[in-house]
C-alpha angles and dihedrals in degrees: 000000000000118000115248119255127227114203108204119194117200126215133246112307089006133117133187087290089079087067098038095114090051094044091054095044100043101040089097092070107026143031107238126213121188114183122205101245099176094082090073132067103205137056089235093057092044091051092049095050090048093049091049090059095047130083123244092277128023147152113255129212124179125188119200105310086013087065089059089052090048090058089051089052089053089053091053106032112007090150090066095056115091099176136007132213120186112193123188092333141112141217095223123098124238118286115237093258091053091051091051091050092050091050089053091052090051091052091049090051092050091059093051101266099124110124100162118237109339120210088243089066096054095089088065093058107026134060109254091249091059102047094090095042107105092198087065104028101043097059089053092054092044095049092053091055091048092053090046134186098305092048091048092053091048093050094044092052091050093047093049092052098045116128127238105272099186093103090060095060099078091053095056107108102167124096106279135190121196113200124188140162112243090227096042105142096180100054102011129212093257090063090053091048090052092052094047091049092054098044110080100210100039141128124201117217116190117198112214121225090010136127129195098308099071098157090058101030097047104018097158093050093046091047092049091050092049093046091052090047092049097047107035 
């Protein structure tokens, strides 16, 4: 019997390293595939490249921007998805002010002002107790440099143009876990609560003392939630 596959979709300026704790801990029960999404500038293209790397049926986990791609996969191939995990993400589209801010970041990048994730930005994505922890902060800085300016522009364009996915939620019938940091400022707890309320077979897992980077900030708790979701 073939082992199940878990397709894990990283967020903006993130690579497979964002899931490294989970990859190491869950490899005993699943084969894990993590596509490189930053080469593409639309949710459609990201979804297609992810689907091309996945088997006929798979479990699907999306972190942050990866959650937006997960919704696009459901639009295109819901019958292939056996389980769904939504981690520090949301179904809502960008507000107008967020879109304007993203456009400004693209323009800054075009004139050579991309410097990855600067340490000064960490308070926006990490719980205060984790900002000075190099085991958490350094991978974030390193991943941003790996994705680079072109990848950042691609991902930002895709994120800006993503559709509203709230109408999809009531049609999701597979076992779903919604995971969020209680202090997540980027995709706040209320967005996770809304998703969990609209998905019939869902469980909400709130990570205490945790910002937006749950897989790195609270690796054991995220892994435990995913293991339970994969095996129940």
